[in-house]
BAPADO-402030 format. One record per residue: residue number from 1; y, x, z of N, C-alpha, C in turn. Coordinates in Angstrom, 3 decimals. Each point is the difference from the previous one (the first is absolute). Last residue first. Layout:
// BAPADO-402030
(NUM; (Y; X; Z); (Y; X; Z); (Y; X; Z))
...
//
This chain:
// BAPADO-402030
(99; (-25.993; 37.055; -47.723); (0.893; 0.255; 1.175); (1.355; -0.498; -0.256))
(98; (-3.888; 0.020; -3.154); (-0.015; -1.047; 1.017); (0.842; 0.178; 1.203))
(97; (-1.786; 4.254; -2.749); (0.183; -1.352; -0.504); (-0.099; -1.011; 1.144))
(96; (1.717; 4.945; 1.220); (-1.243; -0.653; -0.391); (0.237; -1.439; -0.545))
(95; (3.859; 3.764; -0.371); (-0.606; -0.975; 0.932); (-1.297; -0.522; -0.550))
(94; (3.027; 3.036; -2.351); (-1.005; 0.640; 0.875); (-0.621; -0.963; 0.964))
(93; (3.629; -1.219; -2.985); (-1.098; 0.407; -0.833); (-1.186; 0.591; 0.791))
(92; (4.013; -1.307; 2.199); (-0.642; -1.178; -0.548); (-1.224; 0.416; -0.805))
(91; (2.814; 3.402; 1.581); (-0.699; -0.612; 1.084); (-0.789; -1.233; -0.463))
(90; (2.679; 2.222; -3.182); (-1.119; 0.867; 0.449); (-0.777; -0.625; 1.111))
(89; (3.920; -2.148; -1.445); (-0.979; -0.075; -1.001); (-1.276; 0.810; 0.355))
(88; (3.693; 0.393; 2.775); (-0.536; -1.365; 0.118); (-1.089; -0.208; -1.024))
(87; (2.441; 3.963; -0.256); (-0.895; -0.002; 1.131); (-0.628; -1.380; 0.214))
(86; (3.294; 0.391; -3.357); (-1.123; 0.728; -0.321); (-1.065; 0.070; 1.100))
(85; (4.113; -2.139; 0.845); (-0.801; -0.774; -1.000); (-1.286; 0.806; -0.321))
(84; (3.041; 2.159; 2.759); (-0.629; -1.114; 0.693); (-0.882; -0.802; -0.963))
(83; (2.621; 3.426; -1.853); (-1.063; 0.559; 0.839); (-0.755; -1.131; 0.702))
(82; (3.747; -1.256; -2.430); (-1.021; 0.505; -0.959); (-1.173; 0.506; 0.788))
(81; (3.778; -1.162; 2.415); (-0.645; -1.208; -0.484); (-1.164; 0.365; -0.977))
(80; (2.762; 3.434; 1.554); (-0.904; -0.489; 1.068); (-0.728; -1.255; -0.457))
(79; (3.262; 1.719; -2.903); (-1.097; 0.935; 0.112); (-1.007; -0.464; 1.036))
(78; (3.980; -2.476; -0.414); (-0.794; -0.116; -1.261); (-1.242; 0.903; 0.071))
(77; (3.151; 0.396; 3.424); (-0.757; -1.237; 0.113); (-0.912; -0.219; -1.198))
(76; (2.966; 3.636; -0.114); (-1.068; 0.238; 0.968); (-0.843; -1.282; 0.119))
(75; (3.861; -0.350; -2.641); (-1.017; 0.896; -0.643); (-1.217; 0.216; 0.920))
(74; (3.594; -2.347; 1.802); (-0.590; -0.828; -1.104); (-1.082; 0.793; -0.704))
(73; (2.670; 2.198; 3.221); (-0.994; -0.870; 0.642); (-0.686; -0.837; -1.028))
(72; (3.491; 2.706; -1.455); (-1.183; 0.799; 0.320); (-1.020; -0.823; 0.733))
(71; (4.078; -2.065; -1.046); (-0.678; 0.331; -1.251); (-1.279; 0.823; 0.279))
(70; (2.793; -1.087; 3.590); (-0.650; -1.233; -0.501); (-0.782; 0.326; -1.303))
(69; (2.672; 3.402; 1.883); (-1.178; -0.227; 0.840); (-0.814; -1.221; -0.500))
(68; (4.186; 0.952; -1.960); (-1.027; 1.032; -0.421); (-1.264; -0.252; 0.783))
(67; (3.481; -2.760; 1.194); (-0.405; -0.327; -1.395); (-1.055; 1.030; -0.445))
(66; (2.103; 0.746; 4.142); (-0.899; -1.151; 0.118); (-0.541; -0.370; -1.388))
(65; (3.187; 3.414; 0.373); (-1.274; 0.416; 0.490); (-1.014; -1.182; 0.116))
(64; (4.452; -0.862; -1.201); (-0.649; 0.754; -1.085); (-1.376; 0.458; 0.417))
(63; (2.744; -2.207; 3.277); (-0.527; -0.867; -0.988); (-0.689; 0.713; -1.179))
(62; (0.880; 1.252; 5.248); (0.131; 0.678; -1.301); (-0.617; -0.892; -1.097))
(61; (-0.083; -1.048; 4.726); (1.297; 0.611; -0.122); (0.212; 0.718; -1.282))
(60; (-3.797; -2.654; 2.589); (0.832; -0.656; -1.099); (1.387; 0.627; -0.097))
(59; (-4.076; 0.382; 3.254); (1.291; 0.530; 0.122); (1.027; -0.639; -1.029))
(58; (-4.561; -1.257; 0.030); (0.462; -0.269; 1.354); (1.434; 0.499; 0.145))
(57; (-2.397; 0.865; -3.920); (0.446; -1.411; 0.011); (0.478; -0.336; 1.362))
(56; (-1.715; 4.320; -0.459); (1.207; -0.146; -0.885); (0.505; -1.419; 0.065))
(55; (-4.013; 1.145; 2.308); (1.125; 0.650; 0.569); (1.239; -0.278; -0.730))
(54; (-4.004; -1.723; -1.675); (0.276; -0.632; 1.249); (1.268; 0.612; 0.649))
(53; (-1.674; 1.953; -3.909); (0.668; -1.261; -0.292); (0.358; -0.718; 1.330))
(52; (-2.531; 3.964; 0.193); (1.400; 0.286; -0.394); (0.716; -1.262; -0.240))
(51; (-4.544; -0.393; 0.845); (0.696; 0.509; 1.181); (1.477; 0.211; -0.276))
(50; (-2.715; -1.076; -3.585); (0.171; -1.151; 0.865); (0.690; 0.361; 1.244))
(49; (-1.094; 3.423; -3.027); (1.111; -0.873; -0.456); (0.198; -1.200; 0.852))
(48; (-3.659; 2.782; 0.936); (1.231; 0.701; 0.279); (1.207; -0.817; -0.450))
(47; (-4.289; -1.690; -1.022); (0.234; -0.017; 1.447); (1.304; 0.701; 0.376))
(46; (-1.327; 0.130; -4.493); (0.385; -1.323; 0.353); (0.262; -0.131; 1.464))
(45; (-1.699; 3.996; -1.628); (1.365; -0.173; -0.444); (0.525; -1.352; 0.423))
(44; (-4.562; 0.960; 0.728); (0.851; 0.745; 0.908); (1.507; -0.154; -0.336))
(43; (-3.127; -1.937; -2.917); (-0.022; -0.728; 1.227); (0.891; 0.759; 1.042))
(42; (-0.661; 2.043; -4.152); (0.784; -1.184; -0.131); (0.088; -0.819; 1.243))
(41; (-2.774; 3.851; -0.103); (1.371; 0.364; -0.089); (0.901; -1.232; -0.089))
(40; (-4.609; -0.720; -0.112); (0.405; 0.470; 1.330); (1.460; 0.380; -0.040))
(39; (-1.886; -1.074; -4.131); (0.149; -1.174; 0.816); (0.431; 0.342; 1.394))
(38; (-0.993; 3.527; -2.859); (1.198; -0.654; -0.387); (0.259; -1.300; 0.807))
(37; (-4.101; 2.235; 0.622); (1.148; 0.831; 0.485); (1.330; -0.641; -0.353))
(36; (-3.929; -2.044; -1.711); (0.053; -0.097; 1.456); (1.155; 0.738; 0.586))
(35; (-0.798; 0.488; -4.649); (0.553; -1.373; 0.335); (0.080; -0.183; 1.517))
(34; (-2.000; 3.948; -1.481); (1.418; 0.051; -0.350); (0.633; -1.397; 0.368))
(33; (-4.628; 0.395; 0.451); (0.683; 0.745; 1.111); (1.472; 0.021; -0.286))
(32; (-2.667; -1.931; -3.317); (-0.027; -0.823; 1.169); (0.783; 0.677; 1.193))
(31; (-0.469; 2.362; -4.056); (0.915; -1.102; -0.159); (-0.031; -0.874; 1.209))
(30; (-3.082; 3.678; -0.090); (1.355; 0.389; -0.056); (1.006; -1.116; -0.041))
(29; (-4.786; -1.100; 2.158); (0.474; 0.605; -1.195); (1.462; 0.350; 0.044))
(28; (-2.871; -2.182; 3.341); (0.421; 1.370; 0.228); (0.452; 0.664; -1.299))
(27; (-1.840; -4.449; 0.175); (1.200; -0.025; 0.934); (0.524; 1.370; 0.186))
(26; (-2.903; -2.314; -3.994); (0.089; 1.266; 0.756); (1.234; 0.036; 0.850))
(25; (-1.403; -3.218; -3.336); (-0.696; -0.294; 1.179); (-0.082; 1.232; 0.888))
(24; (3.545; -2.105; -4.089); (-0.891; 1.066; 0.479); (-0.768; -0.482; 1.224))
(23; (4.448; -1.233; -3.327); (-1.387; -0.498; 0.022); (-0.835; 1.188; 0.388))
(22; (5.508; -1.510; 0.388); (-1.020; 1.084; 0.005); (-1.366; -0.682; 0.084))
(21; (5.455; -1.496; -1.526); (-1.245; -0.209; 0.679); (-0.923; 1.117; -0.144))
(20; (5.639; -1.740; -0.419); (-1.024; 0.953; -0.379); (-1.267; -0.252; 0.888))
(19; (4.649; -3.115; -1.581); (-0.929; 0.500; 0.971); (-1.028; 0.924; -0.645))
(18; (5.070; -0.657; -1.962); (-1.287; -0.695; -0.021); (-0.945; 0.676; 1.044))
(17; (4.695; 1.179; -1.436); (-0.266; -0.571; 1.279); (-1.367; -0.748; 0.138))
(16; (1.743; 2.610; -3.856); (0.655; -1.305; 0.110); (-0.345; -0.764; 1.323))
(15; (-3.239; 3.959; -0.734); (1.191; -0.274; -0.816); (0.466; -1.459; 0.159))
(14; (-2.861; 1.087; 3.985); (-0.039; 0.649; -1.300); (1.307; -0.257; -0.716))
(13; (-0.795; 0.264; 5.528); (0.048; -0.917; -1.183); (-0.066; 0.889; -1.223))
(12; (-2.140; 0.644; 5.216); (1.154; 0.370; -0.902); (-0.089; -0.931; -1.168))
(11; (-3.376; 0.241; 3.577); (1.283; -0.114; 0.605); (1.204; 0.433; -0.822))
(10; (-4.870; -2.364; -1.664); (0.512; 1.272; 0.485); (1.421; -0.149; 0.506))
(9; (-4.503; -3.221; -0.384); (1.363; 0.023; -0.334); (0.616; 1.259; 0.606))
(8; (-5.210; -0.758; -1.409); (0.927; 0.241; 1.064); (1.413; 0.075; -0.525))
(7; (-4.642; -2.726; -1.743); (1.017; 1.017; -0.277); (0.868; 0.155; 1.223))
(6; (-5.257; -1.668; -0.975); (1.224; -0.299; 0.689); (0.944; 1.152; -0.205))
(5; (-4.579; -0.194; -1.588); (0.795; -0.825; -0.773); (1.315; -0.401; 0.692))
(4; (-3.384; 1.761; 3.333); (-0.224; 0.122; -1.419); (0.858; -1.045; -0.740))
(3; (2.085; 1.307; 4.533); (-1.309; -0.515; -0.383); (-0.153; 0.203; -1.534))
(2; (3.107; 3.189; 3.078); (-0.035; -1.185; -0.807); (-1.407; -0.452; -0.313))
(1; (1.877; 2.702; 4.455); (-0.717; 0.150; -1.232); (0.056; -1.264; -0.802))
//
């Protein structure tokens, strides 16, 4: 849940790649649940890509596949970084003062 006056960084970008934010104190609201679901999908995709990268880079038998995989990993890392940043902001906002 976001603290009052605390914006939640959403797991997608707006026009021109600019960040999108949500202002709400309703964790069960439609947009909050949508963001939670998209974050879960992004984290799952990153885990799958990491496993695939380990296998592909270990074999190194298909240079075209390696480039495609590197591009997908870059996108997944960008998404996961956005999720981690958002979660970090949420954790910091919910900590009692002085911690």
